[in-house]
N, C-alpha and C positions, 0 to 999 in steps of 0.2 A: 669587715663587718661580721659579727657572730651569726652563725646560721639561724639560731633561734629568733633573731631579731628581724628576719626577712619575711616572716609570715604575716600576711594581712588578708582581707576578704577577697582581694582581687588577684592574688598571686599564689603560686604553688611553692610552698616552703616547708620548713620544719618548725615545730613548736616545742617548747620545753617539755610539755607533757609526753611527747613521743619518747624522748631520751629517758625521762623519769620512768615511764611505763616499762620500757625495755630493761632498764636497770633492775626494777623491782621483779620483773618476770624472771630474769636470770638468777637473781639471788634466791627467789622462792623455789627454783628448781635446780639449784647448784649441784645437789647430790643425786639427781635423778640420772638413771642410765638410759632413759628414753628421751632422745633429743627432740622428738616430736612434741613433748610436753611444753617446750619453750615456744608456744604459739602465741603470737600477738596479732590482733586483728584491728585494722583501722578501717573506718567506713568512708574515708575521703574518696570522692569521685573526682578525679582530676585527669589531666592528659598524661600521655607517656613521655612528655617533653623533658628536657634537661632541667633539673631543679636549680642547680647553681653550677655553672660550667667550671669555674676555677676549683670549687670544692670537690666536684666529682672527678676532675682530672687528678687532683692530689690524692683522692681516695683510691682511684684506679692504680696510680703509681705505687701506692703502698701494697695493694694486692699483687701487682705485677712483681714487685721486689721480694715480697714475703712468701707468696704461694707458688707462682709459676716455676721458679727454679727447682724447688723441691719436687713438685709434681712431674716436671719434665725429667728429672733424674730418676724418679721412681718408674716412669714409663720407659725410660731408656733401658733400665734393668729388666723390666717386663718383656720388652721386645728382644733383648739379648738372650734371656733364658728360654724364650719360645723359639727363636730362630737359629740357635747355635748348632742345631742338628745338621744343617746343610754344610756348615764349615767343617764339622767333625767328619762328615761323610767324605769330603774331599781328601781327608787325611787317612782314610782307610777304616772307618768305623765298622762298616759291614763286613769287611774282610777279617778284621781283628776279632770280632765277636761271632764269626762263622755264620752269618745270616744266610738263609736259603733264598733263592730268587723270589723277589716280591716282598720279603719281610721288611726291608727298609721302608717301602711305601706304607706298610701296615703301621709301623711305629710313628710315621708322619701323620697318617690319617686318624689313628685312634685318639689323638689329642683333641680332635674337634667334636667328638661325641659327647663327653662330659662337659666340654666347653659350652655347648648349646643347652644341654639338659639342666645344668646347675646355675646358669647365669641369672634367670629370673628369680629363683628363690634366694640366692645369695645377694642379689641386688636389693631385694625386699628387706633382708636382714640389715643391709647397709643403710637403707632408709630409716629403719627402726632405731638402730643404735648409732647412726652417724657415719658418713663416709670417712671422716677424719680418724676414726678408730678402726673401722673395718678394713680400709685400704692398706694400712701398714701390716695388719695381721695376714691379709692375703699375700702381701709382698714377702713376709717372713716365710710363709708356706711355700711359695713357688721358688724362693731362693734355696730353701732346704732340699726340695726335690731335685733341683739342678745340681746341688752339691752331691747328693746321693747318686746321681747318674754317673759320676766319676768312678764309683765303686762297682758298677755293673759288670758282669762277666758273661752274660748270655742274652739272648733275645727276650726271654720271659721277664728278666729283671728290668730292662729298659722299657719294655712294653707297659709294665705295671706303673712305672714311674711317670711315663708320659700320660697315662690316664689320670693320675693324681695331679700332675702339673696342669692338665686341662681344667680340672675342678678349681684349683687355686687361682688360675688366671681368668676364669670365666666372667666374673662380675667386675673385673678391674676397670676396664675402659668405660662401661656404662656408668659406674659409680663416679669416676673422675669427671665425666661429662656432667652428670647431675650435680656434683659438688661445685663445679664452676658456674653452673646456672644460678646458684644461690649467692654468688658474689658479683656477677657481671650482668649488664643489660643485654638484650637480644642483639643489638647492633654492635656490641663490644665483644661478642662471644667467639666469632670465627677466628679472629686474629690470635686470641688467647689459646684457643684449642689448637690452632696451627702451630704456635710456638711449642705447646705441649707435645703435639703429635710429631713435630719435626724431630723430636727425640727418637722416634721410631726409625726415621731415615738415618739419623746420626748413629743409632745403635747398629743398623745394618752395615753402615760404613765402618764404624768402630769395630764391629765384630770381625770384619775382614782384616783390619789392621791388627787387632788383637790375635786373631788366628795366625796371621803372618808372623807375628813375634813368638807366640806360644809354640807353634810347630817347629821353631828353630831351637827350642830348648832341648838340650841333651842331658838327661838326668836318669839316674838309676832308681829314683824313688817311685817312678811309675813305669809300666811296661810299654805304654803307647802315648805319644805326645798329645793326642786329642783329650786325654783325661785332664790335663792341666787347664784346658779351656773351661770345663765344667767346674773345676775346683776354684779357679780365679773368679769367674762370674758368679757362682753360687755364694761364695764367701762374702764378697762385697755387697751383694744383694741383701743378705741376712743382716749384716752390720748396719746398712743404711735404713732398713725397715725399723730398727729399734729407735734410731734418731727421729724418724718421721712420726712414730707413734706419739712421742712427747711434744713434737713441734707443731703439727697441724692444728689450727683452731677448729673447734666443733662447728662454729658458725660465725658469721660476721659480728653478731651480737656478743660473742664471747671471745673475740680476738683481742689478745692482750696489747697488741700494737695500735689499737684504735681508742680514741677518747669517746666520751658519751655522745657528743654531737656527730662524730663520724659514724658511730654505730647506728644512730637514728637515721642518718642520711643513707647508709648502706641498706637498711631495712626498706626505706621508702622507695629507693631505686628499683629494688626487686619487686616490690608490690605493684608498681605501675608499669614495669617493662620487663617482666620475666614470669612471675608467678601470680595466680589469682589469689591464693592465700599462702603466705610465706610460712614454711615449716608446718604445712598441713599434715595431719595424722594420716598415715597410709591405711586405706581401706581397699581391699582387693576387689570387691564387687564394683566399686566406683571406678577404680583404675582400669578395669577391663573394658569399660565403655568405649575406650579409644578404638577398639576393634570393631565397633559398629559403624565406623566411618569408612567409606570406600577409599578415600585418599590414603588411609593407613596402609592399605594393601599395595597401593602404587609405590609408596616409600619402601615397603618390604621387597617388592620386585626389583627396585633399583639396588637395594642392599645385596640381593642375590647376584645381580649382574656385576656389582663391584667386587664381591667376595672372591671370584675365581681369579681375575688378574691380580688382585691384591695379594692373595696367598701364593700365587704362582711366582711373583717377584720376591716375596718374603722368604719362601721356602726353597725356591729353585734357581735363583739368580746365579749362584756359583756354578750350577750345572749348565745353565744357559751360556754363561761366559766361557765355560770350559771348552767350548767349540773354537774359541779364538786363540787360546794359549794352551800349552802342553804342561807346563810346570805347575805342580800343585800349589806351591807357595804363591806364585804369581797370579793364579786364578783368584784367590781371595783378595789380592791387592787390586785387581781389575774391577772388583765390585764396589770399591770405595767411591770413586768419582760419580757414578750414576746415582748412588744413594744420597750423596751430598747435594747434587744439583736437584734431586727430587725434593729435598727439604727446602731449598731456595725457592723452587717453583711453588711449593705449597704456601710459603709465606707470602710470596708476591700475589697469588690469587686470593688468599684469605684476607689480606689487608685491603686489596681492591674491592672484594666482596663486601667487607664491613663498611668501607668508605661509601659505596654506592647503595648499601642496604638491599642487596639482591643476591640470591644464591644460585638459582637454577642454571643461568648461562655458564657459570664457572664449573658447575658439576658436569654439564654437557661437554665443556672444553676438555676437562680431565679425561672423560671417557674417549674423546676423539684422539687424544694423545696415546691412550692405551691401544686403541684399534690400529692406528698408524704404525706405532712402534713394533707391535707383534707381527703385523702383516709384512712390514719391510724385512724384519729378521727372518721370517719364514720363507720369503721369496728369494733370498740370496742363496745361490747355489755354492759359490766358492767364496767363503768368508775371508780367506787370506788375500784374495785378489781385491776384495772390497772391504777390507777390515775397518776402515774409518766409518763407512756407512753402517756397517754391522754394529760397531761399537756405539755409534750415535743412536741407533735404534734401541739399545739397552737404556740409554738416557731417557728416551721418550717413554719407555715402559715405566720407569720410576716416576717421571713427571705425572703420568696418567693415573697411577695408583695412589699417589700421595694426596693430591688436592681433593678428589671426590670423597675420600674417606672422612675427612674433617667437615667439609662443607655440607655433605649429605646429613650427617648427624646434627650439625648446627641447624640446618634447614628445618627438619621436622621438630627439633626442640624449640625453635622459634615459633612454631605454629601450635604448640600445646602449652596452655597456661596452667593447667591442672598438674600439680607436681607429681601426684601418683601416676597419672596417665603418661606423663613425660618419662618417668623412670621406667614404667612398664614397657613402653614402646622401644626405648633405648635398649633395655635389657633383652628384648627379643630381636630387634633389628641388628645390633652389633654382633651378637653370637651367630645370627643367621648368615651374615657375611662371612664370618670365620668358618662356619660349617662348610662353606664352599671350598675350604681347604681339602675336603675329602675329594672333591672333583679334581682339584689341582694335583693332589697326590696320586691319583689314579690315571690321569691322562699323561703325566710325565713318566713314561715307562722306560726302563733301562734298555729295552730292545730298540727304542727309537733314538737312542743317543748316537752321536752327539747333537744331531739337528733338532730332534723333538718336533718334527713338523706337525703331527696331529695335535699335540698339546698347544703349540703356538697358534694354530688356526682356531682351535676351540676357544682359547682365551681371547683372541681378537673378536670372535663372534659375540662373546659376552660383553665386551667393551662397546661394540656397535649397538647392541640391544639396550644397554644401560643408557647410552646417549639418547636414543629414541624415546624411551619411557620417561626419562627425566625431563626431556623437552616437552613431551605431551602433558606431563603433570604441571610443569611451570606455566604453559600456555592456558591450561584449564584454570589455574589459580588467577591468572591475569584476567581472563574472561569473567570469572565469578566475581572478582572485585569490581569490575566495571558494571556488571549486572546489578550488584547490590547498590552501588552509587547511583545508578540510573533509577532504580526503584525508589530510593530514599531521597533523591534530589540533592545529593551532597557530593563532595569530592574528597573522600577519606582514604588514607593509606594505613598500613599497619602501625606506623609510628604515631598516628593521631588517636589511637584507641588504647587506653590503659588496660593492662592485662588483668587487673582486679575485676574487670567486668566480663572477662572471657572464660570463666570457669567451665561453661558448657560448650565451648568451642564454636564450630560453624552454626550451631543452632541459635546463637545470639545474633540479634539483628545488626549490632554494630561490628560484628566480627569482620576482619579483613585479613586475607592471607599475607604472610610475610614471604614475598617472592624470592 
């Protein structure tokens, strides 16, 4: 049955005028550089329920096949270009460039300063001109800086490039999250972000494999094998960014692979179960209102607690594993399995979370994995006598940092219907977690090698705190939903209230927290 024929006074469906209006709007703004001008507003007040199950599944399959693989590959290169420093360090980067004591920690840490400072403004630029255009440009930039790193000959050169790399990568993840919220419903988002974010774990694993191969290259073209790592990763990143620039659709309404009925369906889905106003123009004053809500600061505290273990694993897993083996090449190989299982655990928890439409228990579970993994590893005195237990602890570290990173971002995006507020919170929260890389880079001191006991204990404490705060936040939301239902004499959940009514967040009487 055609979708347009499904609409009547008693059902939620699509009407021909929706498709026609979207088509006219696209044509009238075809040559505009401001994607926010493509704003279409419907006044329908409906539920957030499924419009047409078969049609929506078919639409999601198209998005999954056309968007997710490209975004996942882009993020894979993003993670590779950010985290390859640890692999290069195991091959003698500090020694070859004559670093003074502590200078390696400085080039690791400096990345996070511009990463935090430039994320919000660049994310706003991305909202203005469209993530589909800005993301490939950012990718081209950080690929170029990675490529240039291969030519560095001293501390000053690599220090400066890490600063610019931090700028280029700062808004990438927030913009990808926002971009996906314009295609998927709230209950569909976690598993898609998980597939996308799993690329980060695969990148860490692939980085170890790539380093394993690259460091075996014997060539007179470069003086040190680690230079090949930056050459290979940077070159492929630049090439793929050019493809992505011309491939990614600016919005669902302009996706060439959708027909008019599918475009109308895609719009309506987001209107009732993601955004209050689709493609709403960004207004900074309105977007900053998200910081007037106490819950926002709860989410940011959890981001801080997530950031330390996340960056510890991302930046220092090779150094952690170095305690188990002696051979430089084998060290990188030992990082592969923990990262791969981290990706698997992420997918399992994200798919389960979407299926149950609940976030906070799985965020807490991830933090629990983090705490247990780091504590076990720190408590082992003789790793060679207990090498299986020690190596298993590194698996738990990766499980614990993978799942919360996606589910936390999904959780607060699910609870903010205003697109500007959603982007603003994400562009502050994600960089804040990455800023904790400064903590990780300074607690992992060379003088504590190879055990790194102070760093492991510190990281475990952040994991425990994150679990506690996320749990308190989730139970508050559960209590508040019950309070609202009791006062109104109803029994509503987040899925019963369309997001087009929720522009003002918790101030709206019908608002229900997405747990």
